PyMOL Python script that loads the backbone (N, CA, C, O; Angstrom):
from pymol import cmd

cmd.read_pdbstr("""\
ATOM      1  N   MET A   1       0.843  -1.170   0.000  1.00  0.00           N
ATOM      2  CA  MET A   1       0.000   0.000   0.000  1.00  0.00           C
ATOM      3  C   MET A   1       0.893   1.238   0.000  1.00  0.00           C
ATOM      4  O   MET A   1       1.829   1.317   0.796  1.00  0.00           O
ATOM      5  N   GLY A   2       0.625   2.197  -0.868  1.00  0.00           N
ATOM      6  CA  GLY A   2       1.405   3.426  -0.951  1.00  0.00           C
ATOM      7  C   GLY A   2       0.920   4.467   0.038  1.00  0.00           C
ATOM      8  O   GLY A   2      -0.050   4.253   0.764  1.00  0.00           O
ATOM      9  N   GLN A   3       1.600   5.579   0.053  1.00  0.00           N
ATOM     10  CA  GLN A   3       1.207   6.664   0.941  1.00  0.00           C
ATOM     11  C   GLN A   3      -0.007   7.385   0.378  1.00  0.00           C
ATOM     12  O   GLN A   3      -0.151   7.533  -0.836  1.00  0.00           O
ATOM     13  N   LEU A   4      -0.867   7.824   1.264  1.00  0.00           N
ATOM     14  CA  LEU A   4      -2.038   8.594   0.885  1.00  0.00           C
ATOM     15  C   LEU A   4      -1.623  10.049   0.750  1.00  0.00           C
ATOM     16  O   LEU A   4      -0.988  10.598   1.651  1.00  0.00           O
ATOM     17  N   SER A   5      -1.969  10.670  -0.351  1.00  0.00           N
ATOM     18  CA  SER A   5      -1.584  12.056  -0.575  1.00  0.00           C
ATOM     19  C   SER A   5      -2.829  12.926  -0.593  1.00  0.00           C
ATOM     20  O   SER A   5      -3.809  12.616  -1.271  1.00  0.00           O
ATOM     21  N   HIS A   6      -2.779  14.010   0.154  1.00  0.00           N
ATOM     22  CA  HIS A   6      -3.917  14.919   0.230  1.00  0.00           C
ATOM     23  C   HIS A   6      -3.398  16.321   0.503  1.00  0.00           C
ATOM     24  O   HIS A   6      -2.517  16.504   1.342  1.00  0.00           O
ATOM     25  N   VAL A   7      -3.927  17.295  -0.186  1.00  0.00           N
ATOM     26  CA  VAL A   7      -3.576  18.693   0.066  1.00  0.00           C
ATOM     27  C   VAL A   7      -4.643  19.253   1.006  1.00  0.00           C
ATOM     28  O   VAL A   7      -5.799  19.397   0.609  1.00  0.00           O
ATOM     29  N   PRO A   8      -4.265  19.572   2.255  1.00  0.00           N
ATOM     30  CA  PRO A   8      -5.266  20.035   3.212  1.00  0.00           C
ATOM     31  C   PRO A   8      -5.780  21.434   2.855  1.00  0.00           C
ATOM     32  O   PRO A   8      -5.054  22.262   2.305  1.00  0.00           O
ATOM     33  N   ASN A   9      -7.033  21.665   3.181  1.00  0.00           N
ATOM     34  CA  ASN A   9      -7.583  23.005   3.043  1.00  0.00           C
ATOM     35  C   ASN A   9      -7.998  23.484   4.431  1.00  0.00           C
ATOM     36  O   ASN A   9      -7.913  22.717   5.390  1.00  0.00           O
ATOM     37  N   SER A  10      -8.437  24.707   4.558  1.00  0.00           N
ATOM     38  CA  SER A  10      -8.729  25.258   5.885  1.00  0.00           C
ATOM     39  C   SER A  10      -9.858  24.500   6.579  1.00  0.00           C
ATOM     40  O   SER A  10      -9.833  24.351   7.801  1.00  0.00           O
ATOM     41  N   GLU A  11     -10.839  24.024   5.831  1.00  0.00           N
ATOM     42  CA  GLU A  11     -11.935  23.268   6.434  1.00  0.00           C
ATOM     43  C   GLU A  11     -11.422  21.960   7.036  1.00  0.00           C
ATOM     44  O   GLU A  11     -11.832  21.577   8.132  1.00  0.00           O
ATOM     45  N   ASP A  12     -10.532  21.278   6.327  1.00  0.00           N
ATOM     46  CA  ASP A  12      -9.940  20.039   6.837  1.00  0.00           C
ATOM     47  C   ASP A  12      -9.117  20.305   8.095  1.00  0.00           C
ATOM     48  O   ASP A  12      -9.191  19.544   9.060  1.00  0.00           O
ATOM     49  N   LEU A  13      -8.340  21.375   8.084  1.00  0.00           N
ATOM     50  CA  LEU A  13      -7.484  21.682   9.231  1.00  0.00           C
ATOM     51  C   LEU A  13      -8.308  22.026  10.464  1.00  0.00           C
ATOM     52  O   LEU A  13      -7.955  21.618  11.570  1.00  0.00           O
ATOM     53  N   VAL A  14      -9.394  22.765  10.297  1.00  0.00           N
ATOM     54  CA  VAL A  14     -10.277  23.089  11.418  1.00  0.00           C
ATOM     55  C   VAL A  14     -10.919  21.809  11.955  1.00  0.00           C
ATOM     56  O   VAL A  14     -11.031  21.632  13.168  1.00  0.00           O
ATOM     57  N   PHE A  15     -11.341  20.917  11.054  1.00  0.00           N
ATOM     58  CA  PHE A  15     -11.933  19.640  11.463  1.00  0.00           C
ATOM     59  C   PHE A  15     -10.936  18.827  12.291  1.00  0.00           C
ATOM     60  O   PHE A  15     -11.288  18.301  13.347  1.00  0.00           O
ATOM     61  N   MET A  16      -9.691  18.725  11.812  1.00  0.00           N
ATOM     62  CA  MET A  16      -8.659  17.975  12.545  1.00  0.00           C
ATOM     63  C   MET A  16      -8.346  18.639  13.888  1.00  0.00           C
ATOM     64  O   MET A  16      -8.177  17.950  14.894  1.00  0.00           O
ATOM     65  N   LYS A  17      -8.269  19.964  13.910  1.00  0.00           N
ATOM     66  CA  LYS A  17      -8.015  20.695  15.161  1.00  0.00           C
ATOM     67  C   LYS A  17      -9.095  20.366  16.181  1.00  0.00           C
ATOM     68  O   LYS A  17      -8.794  20.112  17.347  1.00  0.00           O
ATOM     69  N   ASP A  18     -10.353  20.368  15.744  1.00  0.00           N
ATOM     70  CA  ASP A  18     -11.459  20.054  16.643  1.00  0.00           C
ATOM     71  C   ASP A  18     -11.366  18.629  17.177  1.00  0.00           C
ATOM     72  O   ASP A  18     -11.651  18.390  18.350  1.00  0.00           O
ATOM     73  N   LEU A  19     -10.971  17.684  16.332  1.00  0.00           N
ATOM     74  CA  LEU A  19     -10.813  16.299  16.787  1.00  0.00           C
ATOM     75  C   LEU A  19      -9.718  16.184  17.842  1.00  0.00           C
ATOM     76  O   LEU A  19      -9.893  15.498  18.849  1.00  0.00           O
ATOM     77  N   VAL A  20      -8.601  16.848  17.616  1.00  0.00           N
ATOM     78  CA  VAL A  20      -7.489  16.790  18.573  1.00  0.00           C
ATOM     79  C   VAL A  20      -7.887  17.463  19.880  1.00  0.00           C
ATOM     80  O   VAL A  20      -7.650  16.916  20.957  1.00  0.00           O
ATOM     81  N   GLU A  21      -8.491  18.647  19.793  1.00  0.00           N
ATOM     82  CA  GLU A  21      -8.878  19.370  21.006  1.00  0.00           C
ATOM     83  C   GLU A  21      -9.937  18.630  21.816  1.00  0.00           C
ATOM     84  O   GLU A  21      -9.966  18.745  23.041  1.00  0.00           O
ATOM     85  N   SER A  22     -10.806  17.873  21.150  1.00  0.00           N
ATOM     86  CA  SER A  22     -11.841  17.125  21.860  1.00  0.00           C
ATOM     87  C   SER A  22     -11.312  15.817  22.450  1.00  0.00           C
ATOM     88  O   SER A  22     -12.000  15.165  23.235  1.00  0.00           O
ATOM     89  N   GLY A  23     -10.093  15.436  22.074  1.00  0.00           N
ATOM     90  CA  GLY A  23      -9.505  14.201  22.578  1.00  0.00           C
ATOM     91  C   GLY A  23      -9.885  12.966  21.770  1.00  0.00           C
ATOM     92  O   GLY A  23      -9.512  11.852  22.139  1.00  0.00           O
ATOM     93  N   LYS A  24     -10.618  13.140  20.680  1.00  0.00           N
ATOM     94  CA  LYS A  24     -11.000  12.006  19.838  1.00  0.00           C
ATOM     95  C   LYS A  24      -9.831  11.479  19.027  1.00  0.00           C
ATOM     96  O   LYS A  24      -9.813  10.311  18.640  1.00  0.00           O
ATOM     97  N   VAL A  25      -8.859  12.336  18.772  1.00  0.00           N
ATOM     98  CA  VAL A  25      -7.638  11.947  18.059  1.00  0.00           C
ATOM     99  C   VAL A  25      -6.464  12.426  18.903  1.00  0.00           C
ATOM    100  O   VAL A  25      -6.418  13.581  19.328  1.00  0.00           O
ATOM    101  N   LYS A  26      -5.523  11.529  19.136  1.00  0.00           N
ATOM    102  CA  LYS A  26      -4.345  11.893  19.925  1.00  0.00           C
ATOM    103  C   LYS A  26      -3.098  11.547  19.121  1.00  0.00           C
ATOM    104  O   LYS A  26      -2.856  10.378  18.822  1.00  0.00           O
ATOM    105  N   PRO A  27      -2.304  12.560  18.769  1.00  0.00           N
ATOM    106  CA  PRO A  27      -1.069  12.263  18.037  1.00  0.00           C
ATOM    107  C   PRO A  27      -0.099  11.488  18.938  1.00  0.00           C
ATOM    108  O   PRO A  27       0.017  11.773  20.130  1.00  0.00           O
ATOM    109  N   ILE A  28       0.579  10.528  18.362  1.00  0.00           N
ATOM    110  CA  ILE A  28       1.535   9.719  19.120  1.00  0.00           C
ATOM    111  C   ILE A  28       2.939  10.148  18.715  1.00  0.00           C
ATOM    112  O   ILE A  28       3.351   9.984  17.567  1.00  0.00           O
ATOM    113  N   ILE A  29       3.662  10.698  19.681  1.00  0.00           N
ATOM    114  CA  ILE A  29       5.039  11.129  19.446  1.00  0.00           C
ATOM    115  C   ILE A  29       5.950  10.047  20.003  1.00  0.00           C
ATOM    116  O   ILE A  29       5.980   9.792  21.207  1.00  0.00           O
ATOM    117  N   GLU A  30       6.690   9.418  19.100  1.00  0.00           N
ATOM    118  CA  GLU A  30       7.563   8.323  19.514  1.00  0.00           C
ATOM    119  C   GLU A  30       8.873   8.847  20.098  1.00  0.00           C
ATOM    120  O   GLU A  30       9.326   8.379  21.143  1.00  0.00           O
ATOM    121  N   LYS A  31       9.475   9.817  19.420  1.00  0.00           N
ATOM    122  CA  LYS A  31      10.762  10.350  19.873  1.00  0.00           C
ATOM    123  C   LYS A  31      10.815  11.838  19.578  1.00  0.00           C
ATOM    124  O   LYS A  31      10.218  12.322  18.617  1.00  0.00           O
ATOM    125  N   GLN A  32      11.552  12.562  20.435  1.00  0.00           N
ATOM    126  CA  GLN A  32      11.783  13.983  20.222  1.00  0.00           C
ATOM    127  C   GLN A  32      13.288  14.249  20.212  1.00  0.00           C
ATOM    128  O   GLN A  32      14.050  13.652  20.973  1.00  0.00           O
ATOM    129  N   TYR A  33      13.688  15.155  19.336  1.00  0.00           N
ATOM    130  CA  TYR A  33      15.087  15.533  19.199  1.00  0.00           C
ATOM    131  C   TYR A  33      15.192  17.052  19.205  1.00  0.00           C
ATOM    132  O   TYR A  33      14.243  17.749  18.846  1.00  0.00           O
ATOM    133  N   THR A  34      16.350  17.559  19.616  1.00  0.00           N
ATOM    134  CA  THR A  34      16.611  18.987  19.470  1.00  0.00           C
ATOM    135  C   THR A  34      17.071  19.242  18.036  1.00  0.00           C
ATOM    136  O   THR A  34      17.358  18.303  17.294  1.00  0.00           O
ATOM    137  N   LEU A  35      17.139  20.500  17.657  1.00  0.00           N
ATOM    138  CA  LEU A  35      17.590  20.827  16.310  1.00  0.00           C
ATOM    139  C   LEU A  35      19.032  20.363  16.097  1.00  0.00           C
ATOM    140  O   LEU A  35      19.399  19.966  14.991  1.00  0.00           O
ATOM    141  N   ASN A  36      19.836  20.413  17.137  1.00  0.00           N
ATOM    142  CA  ASN A  36      21.218  19.928  17.024  1.00  0.00           C
ATOM    143  C   ASN A  36      21.290  18.426  16.772  1.00  0.00           C
ATOM    144  O   ASN A  36      22.303  17.927  16.281  1.00  0.00           O
ATOM    145  N   GLU A  37      20.228  17.707  17.103  1.00  0.00           N
ATOM    146  CA  GLU A  37      20.176  16.262  16.907  1.00  0.00           C
ATOM    147  C   GLU A  37      19.390  15.876  15.646  1.00  0.00           C
ATOM    148  O   GLU A  37      18.989  14.721  15.501  1.00  0.00           O
ATOM    149  N   ALA A  38      19.170  16.827  14.742  1.00  0.00           N
ATOM    150  CA  ALA A  38      18.360  16.581  13.545  1.00  0.00           C
ATOM    151  C   ALA A  38      18.905  15.416  12.716  1.00  0.00           C
ATOM    152  O   ALA A  38      18.128  14.617  12.192  1.00  0.00           O
ATOM    153  N   ALA A  39      20.219  15.312  12.592  1.00  0.00           N
ATOM    154  CA  ALA A  39      20.810  14.205  11.828  1.00  0.00           C
ATOM    155  C   ALA A  39      20.456  12.867  12.467  1.00  0.00           C
ATOM    156  O   ALA A  39      20.157  11.902  11.764  1.00  0.00           O
ATOM    157  N   ASP A  40      20.489  12.804  13.810  1.00  0.00           N
ATOM    158  CA  ASP A  40      20.101  11.573  14.516  1.00  0.00           C
ATOM    159  C   ASP A  40      18.628  11.246  14.267  1.00  0.00           C
ATOM    160  O   ASP A  40      18.263  10.083  14.096  1.00  0.00           O
ATOM    161  N   ALA A  41      17.792  12.276  14.248  1.00  0.00           N
ATOM    162  CA  ALA A  41      16.363  12.074  14.002  1.00  0.00           C
ATOM    163  C   ALA A  41      16.133  11.506  12.606  1.00  0.00           C
ATOM    164  O   ALA A  41      15.334  10.587  12.427  1.00  0.00           O
ATOM    165  N   LEU A  42      16.828  12.052  11.628  1.00  0.00           N
ATOM    166  CA  LEU A  42      16.680  11.560  10.255  1.00  0.00           C
ATOM    167  C   LEU A  42      17.198  10.135  10.125  1.00  0.00           C
ATOM    168  O   LEU A  42      16.609   9.324   9.411  1.00  0.00           O
ATOM    169  N   ASP A  43      18.297   9.825  10.810  1.00  0.00           N
ATOM    170  CA  ASP A  43      18.813   8.448  10.818  1.00  0.00           C
ATOM    171  C   ASP A  43      17.785   7.491  11.424  1.00  0.00           C
ATOM    172  O   ASP A  43      17.520   6.419  10.880  1.00  0.00           O
ATOM    173  N   TYR A  44      17.215   7.894  12.552  1.00  0.00           N
ATOM    174  CA  TYR A  44      16.217   7.053  13.224  1.00  0.00           C
ATOM    175  C   TYR A  44      15.017   6.822  12.309  1.00  0.00           C
ATOM    176  O   TYR A  44      14.531   5.698  12.185  1.00  0.00           O
ATOM    177  N   TYR A  45      14.546   7.882  11.675  1.00  0.00           N
ATOM    178  CA  TYR A  45      13.381   7.785  10.799  1.00  0.00           C
ATOM    179  C   TYR A  45      13.658   6.893   9.592  1.00  0.00           C
ATOM    180  O   TYR A  45      12.802   6.110   9.181  1.00  0.00           O
ATOM    181  N   SER A  46      14.856   7.015   9.029  1.00  0.00           N
ATOM    182  CA  SER A  46      15.168   6.275   7.809  1.00  0.00           C
ATOM    183  C   SER A  46      15.539   4.815   8.074  1.00  0.00           C
ATOM    184  O   SER A  46      15.572   4.010   7.143  1.00  0.00           O
ATOM    185  N   ASP A  47      15.820   4.463   9.331  1.00  0.00           N
ATOM    186  CA  ASP A  47      16.178   3.081   9.665  1.00  0.00           C
ATOM    187  C   ASP A  47      14.992   2.118   9.624  1.00  0.00           C
ATOM    188  O   ASP A  47      15.187   0.904   9.577  1.00  0.00           O
ATOM    189  N   GLY A  48      13.795   2.633   9.640  1.00  0.00           N
ATOM    190  CA  GLY A  48      12.631   1.746   9.642  1.00  0.00           C
ATOM    191  C   GLY A  48      11.367   2.558   9.606  1.00  0.00           C
ATOM    192  O   GLY A  48      11.329   3.676   9.093  1.00  0.00           O
ATOM    193  N   HIS A  49      10.348   1.975  10.154  1.00  0.00           N
ATOM    194  CA  HIS A  49       9.058   2.637  10.166  1.00  0.00           C
ATOM    195  C   HIS A  49       8.678   2.954  11.613  1.00  0.00           C
ATOM    196  O   HIS A  49       8.191   2.081  12.331  1.00  0.00           O
ATOM    197  N   PRO A  50       8.899   4.196  12.041  1.00  0.00           N
ATOM    198  CA  PRO A  50       8.519   4.560  13.409  1.00  0.00           C
ATOM    199  C   PRO A  50       7.019   4.337  13.625  1.00  0.00           C
ATOM    200  O   PRO A  50       6.218   4.497  12.704  1.00  0.00           O
ATOM    201  N   LEU A  51       6.659   3.973  14.829  1.00  0.00           N
ATOM    202  CA  LEU A  51       5.259   3.745  15.159  1.00  0.00           C
ATOM    203  C   LEU A  51       4.529   5.040  15.472  1.00  0.00           C
ATOM    204  O   LEU A  51       3.299   5.082  15.462  1.00  0.00           O
ATOM    205  N   GLY A  52       5.283   6.095  15.749  1.00  0.00           N
ATOM    206  CA  GLY A  52       4.705   7.399  16.042  1.00  0.00           C
ATOM    207  C   GLY A  52       5.482   8.472  15.323  1.00  0.00           C
ATOM    208  O   GLY A  52       6.352   8.187  14.500  1.00  0.00           O
ATOM    209  N   LYS A  53       5.161   9.708  15.641  1.00  0.00           N
ATOM    210  CA  LYS A  53       5.835  10.840  15.010  1.00  0.00           C
ATOM    211  C   LYS A  53       7.231  11.014  15.587  1.00  0.00           C
ATOM    212  O   LYS A  53       7.465  10.759  16.769  1.00  0.00           O
ATOM    213  N   VAL A  54       8.150  11.448  14.743  1.00  0.00           N
ATOM    214  CA  VAL A  54       9.496  11.809  15.161  1.00  0.00           C
ATOM    215  C   VAL A  54       9.559  13.327  15.063  1.00  0.00           C
ATOM    216  O   VAL A  54       9.390  13.892  13.982  1.00  0.00           O
ATOM    217  N   VAL A  55       9.801  13.987  16.191  1.00  0.00           N
ATOM    218  CA  VAL A  55       9.710  15.439  16.281  1.00  0.00           C
ATOM    219  C   VAL A  55      11.091  16.047  16.468  1.00  0.00           C
ATOM    220  O   VAL A  55      11.888  15.577  17.280  1.00  0.00           O
ATOM    221  N   ILE A  56      11.363  17.102  15.703  1.00  0.00           N
ATOM    222  CA  ILE A  56      12.565  17.907  15.909  1.00  0.00           C
ATOM    223  C   ILE A  56      12.096  19.213  16.530  1.00  0.00           C
ATOM    224  O   ILE A  56      11.416  20.011  15.886  1.00  0.00           O
ATOM    225  N   ASN A  57      12.467  19.422  17.787  1.00  0.00           N
ATOM    226  CA  ASN A  57      11.977  20.557  18.565  1.00  0.00           C
ATOM    227  C   ASN A  57      12.955  21.718  18.445  1.00  0.00           C
ATOM    228  O   ASN A  57      14.070  21.650  18.961  1.00  0.00           O
ATOM    229  N   ILE A  58      12.543  22.775  17.771  1.00  0.00           N
ATOM    230  CA  ILE A  58      13.432  23.927  17.595  1.00  0.00           C
ATOM    231  C   ILE A  58      13.346  24.887  18.774  1.00  0.00           C
ATOM    232  O   ILE A  58      14.207  25.756  18.911  1.00  0.00           O
ATOM    233  N   ALA A  59      12.335  24.758  19.626  1.00  0.00           N
ATOM    234  CA  ALA A  59      12.196  25.635  20.784  1.00  0.00           C
ATOM    235  C   ALA A  59      13.359  25.456  21.752  1.00  0.00           C
ATOM    236  O   ALA A  59      13.723  26.402  22.451  1.00  0.00           O
ATOM    237  N   ASP A  60      13.952  24.264  21.808  1.00  0.00           N
ATOM    238  CA  ASP A  60      15.081  24.009  22.703  1.00  0.00           C
ATOM    239  C   ASP A  60      16.287  24.863  22.358  1.00  0.00           C
ATOM    240  O   ASP A  60      17.162  25.054  23.202  1.00  0.00           O
ATOM    241  N   MET A  61      16.356  25.377  21.152  1.00  0.00           N
ATOM    242  CA  MET A  61      17.506  26.169  20.723  1.00  0.00           C
ATOM    243  C   MET A  61      17.583  27.494  21.477  1.00  0.00           C
ATOM    244  O   MET A  61      18.671  28.050  21.620  1.00  0.00           O
ATOM    245  N   GLU A  62      16.451  28.012  21.964  1.00  0.00           N
ATOM    246  CA  GLU A  62      16.450  29.279  22.670  1.00  0.00           C
ATOM    247  C   GLU A  62      17.229  29.217  23.979  1.00  0.00           C
ATOM    248  O   GLU A  62      17.775  30.230  24.419  1.00  0.00           O
ATOM    249  N   SER A  63      17.288  28.055  24.602  1.00  0.00           N
ATOM    250  CA  SER A  63      17.980  27.911  25.883  1.00  0.00           C
ATOM    251  C   SER A  63      19.462  27.642  25.724  1.00  0.00           C
ATOM    252  O   SER A  63      20.190  27.628  26.716  1.00  0.00           O
ATOM    253  N   GLU A  64      19.936  27.426  24.490  1.00  0.00           N
ATOM    254  CA  GLU A  64      21.361  27.098  24.284  1.00  0.00           C
ATOM    255  C   GLU A  64      22.167  28.324  23.982  1.00  0.00           C
ATOM    256  O   GLU A  64      23.379  28.233  23.782  1.00  0.00           O
TER     257      GLU A  64
END
""", "prot")
cmd.dss("prot")
cmd.show_as("cartoon", "prot")
cmd.util.cbc("prot")
cmd.orient("prot")
């Protein structure tokens, strides 16, 4: 099965926002990395199929 491709529009984004805010949909974050660890994040992602989202957090850069 290939990847599903869809170009979101504002109505779709509002619908998804409402689902997340109501708790009906919960994003699963498997791992988080700082921007300095972006290469590690890409390596982790490319090694297989993560079960959740792999996040690169740029907010951590403000404290460095």
